[in-house]
C-alpha angles and dihedrals in degrees: 000000000000135000132242091212106027092165090077090063085078085079088074088072087073093065096079088051091053090051091050091050090050093051092048089051090051090051092050090051091049090054092051091049090051089063089070097051142284114348093234092051094046093049088056088064090057100047093158096053114102119225094200105036093077089059091045090051090049090051093052092045091051092048091050091052090049091051091049091051090052090049091053090050086057106232115220137187129226118316121249123201115231134178135204144171122242117217118190145092136277116254127187116191120207110200122196113228098169116136091258088069088070088068115102118263091242140008091290103100091195091056128101117291125249091249092052090053092045092053091048091052091048095046091054090045091053090057086059094048098069107140095028130093113250131191133180136219126179122200145180117144088349134017121249127193107237100172129001122224112297138172091224101081091181090067089072089065090064091056093046091065091061099045120112139141091265091071092077112075090192119055125211132081115272101175093161093056089049092053092047091051091049090048091055094046094067124098118261094239106119093200093066115086116231136203137181121207115198114197109194147125089248098243101135115178104153115058148349103295094171090053092051089049092050088051091052093049089053088053090054096258120134117222118206124180130206114201115214123194142026128297087227114090115255133176125254117237118223095209094257115106111267096000125118132186122272129212124238089275094053095255125131108274118228128196133190138177110275094212092170092057093047091049092050092052091052092050092049091050094048091242137108135269117230130193104234092204095057116107090231096044095115092047092049091049093048090049088055091053093042091063089070115093115249122240136193106275093185144276124287135189126208139173119239128193126209111242116237094184094107092058094054091040091059089046089052091049093051092048089049093052090047092053091048092052097043112096127190091239122094121268105251098222092043093051090064092061122079106203093184099056119103115232091222092054091054089056094057 
């Protein structure tokens, strides 16, 4: 047997201290009783109080605490090696981190930002992509590889927490560059179906995004687009309270979702356009990916331990019941037996 979290077993070192405190408390109680007279005389006034059950109760309580500590440490049995085959697709996500993604998703300036909404959609999508390979690219004026393709989709969530618009040293919106980087990040296995998901507000100023999507489609890669934001113009906060971004002429800069651009990119890439603000956006996106046939992504091996938690949980439950049923009074049928009397002496 081993433990997943053996460091918690250090809590067992507190048990001797508890015993010492209990013993000191018993000694203090004995001194208080002695003030009323001889112990043998005073105990006769409390004939129903057991001298041994408090110690038995303490033993049960200590044993219960020890079992609970073992449960927290997660006891496990011997490990067995297992293998399996993963069937799925390869998905590269291109996430827009340009300054316009700091704008609110609607006219409510106090609402969540486009980037926050995009990360929420992506996080929920990742939960549905278990068994597939996922990679992540972020882009603004240029594209940057954030996470290469991996079979551990949950790893992408760790990267999401760190993503913000400050990661891009060059501002702008180069959707085409992001699509090209995603296309080159896939494996060379032609049997594996591949898909790119572009999450953006659709304001592309840098390159030919439709052309990049068409090239990806010809290479057998599906390009889906998630549009984030409102079609109504909104200001872009700078991060300082009350301040908004200005254009090159010193006027307040406005941004809005370019839905036509986003739709045209999806059409060129043979994919689907999804409204990122819709309640069923994640399901719609997952349905688009689910249309792609699944392929063998490889064989993996892993070691799995048998969990012994249920065994110790039952022991803890039995100990708890015993503690609840144990009273400090003497047990009637046991009080009639004198375990310390010699049979020969009784005959005399």
